[in-house]
C-alpha positions as a Markdown table, in Angstrom:
| # | Residue | x | y | z |
|---|---|---|---|---|
| 1 | Met | 33.0 | 2.9 | -10.6 |
| 2 | Arg | 32.2 | -1.0 | -12.2 |
| 3 | Thr | 30.4 | -1.2 | -9.4 |
| 4 | Cys | 27.8 | 1.0 | -11.6 |
| 5 | Gln | 28.1 | -0.7 | -14.3 |
| 6 | Ala | 28.1 | -3.4 | -13.2 |
| 7 | Leu | 24.1 | -2.3 | -11.0 |
| 8 | Glu | 23.5 | -0.8 | -14.4 |
| 9 | Ala | 23.7 | -4.0 | -16.3 |
| 10 | Leu | 21.9 | -6.0 | -13.2 |
| 11 | Ile | 18.7 | -3.4 | -13.8 |
| 12 | Ala | 18.8 | -4.2 | -17.4 |
| 13 | Val | 18.8 | -7.6 | -17.2 |
| 14 | Ala | 15.9 | -6.9 | -14.8 |
| 15 | Met | 14.1 | -4.9 | -17.7 |
| 16 | Ala | 14.4 | -8.0 | -19.8 |
| 17 | Val | 12.6 | -10.4 | -17.5 |
| 18 | Val | 10.4 | -8.6 | -16.7 |
| 19 | Ser | 9.9 | -7.2 | -20.5 |
| 20 | Leu | 10.0 | -11.0 | -21.4 |
| 21 | Thr | 7.8 | -12.8 | -19.3 |
| 22 | Gly | 4.9 | -9.8 | -19.6 |
| 23 | Ser | 4.6 | -8.5 | -16.7 |
| 24 | Ile | 5.9 | -5.2 | -17.1 |
| 25 | Asn | 3.4 | -1.8 | -15.9 |
| 26 | Pro | 4.8 | 1.7 | -15.8 |
| 27 | Glu | 5.4 | 0.8 | -11.4 |
| 28 | His | 8.5 | -0.7 | -13.4 |
| 29 | Ile | 9.4 | 1.1 | -15.9 |
| 30 | Phe | 10.1 | 4.2 | -13.5 |
| 31 | Val | 12.1 | 2.3 | -11.2 |
| 32 | Phe | 13.7 | 1.3 | -13.6 |
| 33 | Val | 14.4 | 4.6 | -14.8 |
| 34 | Ala | 14.9 | 6.1 | -11.4 |
| 35 | Leu | 17.8 | 3.3 | -9.9 |
| 36 | Ile | 19.3 | 3.8 | -14.0 |
| 37 | Gly | 19.1 | 7.7 | -13.1 |
| 38 | Ala | 20.9 | 7.0 | -9.7 |
| 39 | Thr | 23.7 | 5.4 | -10.6 |
| 40 | Arg | 25.1 | 7.5 | -13.9 |
| 41 | Ala | 24.8 | 10.3 | -10.5 |
| 42 | Phe | 26.4 | 8.5 | -8.8 |
| 43 | Glu | 29.1 | 7.8 | -11.2 |
| 44 | Arg | 29.9 | 10.9 | -12.2 |
| 45 | Arg | 29.9 | 12.7 | -9.0 |
| 46 | Arg | 32.5 | 9.9 | -8.0 |
| 47 | Cys | 34.6 | 10.7 | -11.3 |
| 48 | Arg | 34.2 | 14.4 | -10.7 |
| 49 | Arg | 36.0 | 14.2 | -7.9 |
| 50 | Cys | 38.8 | 11.3 | -8.1 |
| 51 | Cys | 38.9 | 12.0 | -12.1 |
| 52 | Arg | 39.5 | 16.2 | -12.3 |
| 53 | Ala | 38.3 | 15.7 | -16.1 |
| 54 | Trp | 35.6 | 17.6 | -15.0 |
């Protein structure tokens, strides 16, 4: 779970850097959204298997 959170933090930093440099475009946004969605899906799937809380 910490790995997913670390990846989300890195993605957020990358989003901030791209945004602050002014080089953001629709492709960047789609990639960031896809990566964040993938990390959250993996985190949920993993939590279901190990925690049995779902």
